[in-house]
N, C-alpha and C positions, 0 to 999 in steps of 0.2 A: 607650487610656486613656478615651476618651469612652464606649466600650461598658461599661467597668467602673462608671462613675458611674451610667449608666442601669440596668445589671444590679443594682447595689446598691439603687437605688430600688425596683425590682420586688421584690427579696428582702424589703426592709423592709415594703413594703405587704402582700405575701402573708403574711408571718409574723404580722401583726396578727390573722389569722384562725385561728391555731392551728398545729399541726405539719403542714406542707405535705407532701403525697404527690405531687400532680400539679397542674400549672398549664397553663392554656390561654391562649395569647397571640395577638393579632392585630397583625402588624407591617407597617406601611406600606412599600410598595415603595420609597418615597423618604423613609423615616424618617431621623433624625439619623445612625444607623449602619446599615450593611448587616445584614440579618437573620442571615446566617451568622456574622458576627463577634459579634453580640449573643448568639446561641444558644451559640456556642462558649464565650464568657465565662461565661454562666450555668451551662453544663455543668461548668466548672472550679470554680465557686464553691459549687454545691449538688448534691445527689444526687437531686433531684426528677425525676419523669417530666415532661418538657416537651413539650407539644403546641403547635405553632405553625401559623398560617395567614398567608399573605402577602396583604395588601390591595393590589390593583392601583391604580396611580395613575389618577386621572381629572381631566381638565382642561376648562376652559371658556375659549373664545376669543371675542374681539370679532367674529370673522368668522362666528360661529354654530356652530363646531365644539364638540362635547361628546364626550369619550371619552378613550382612552388617548393621552397625549402621546408624542412622539418624545423619547426620553431621549438626549441628546447626550453627557453625561458625568455620572458619579456618584462621589461620594467621601464622606469623613466630613464631615457637617454641611453639605454643599453638593450641588447638582445643577444641571445646565443642561438645560432642556427647550424644545421648540418645538412649535408647532401643526403637525400633519402635513398640514393643508390649506393654510394660508397662510404657514407658516414664521415667524410672529411668536411672541412670548413669551406663552403663555396663562397664565391664573390656575389654580393647582393647587387643586382642590376636594376631593380625597380622596387618601389614600395616603401621608400623612407622619406619622401618629400611631402610637404603640405603646400598645396597650390590653391590660389583663388582662381576659379574658373570663370565666374561671371558675377557682376554686381548690378543689381537693379536699384535705381535711385528715383527720387521724386523729381 
């Protein structure tokens, strides 16, 4: 269900630009919904050519670590991560957004 709401938002935004043929998306590794579920939903709703790229998560920790966090659990609208260096909870700096990068229209 969550993926349908997000897919609908993407469709509405893309359609503002004309008759869509192709769309380029950047999907955060820890976005609200897993990329495969969002892409599957979009594929059922539109006949566009969909190109996607996964944006890896990047975290910053008080211990000084900056990089990919250890992902302990991932689900719809939640995730649990830890710093691979000190095992505390880091701040997620990148990898949770869904962005339209480019739209090709007729």
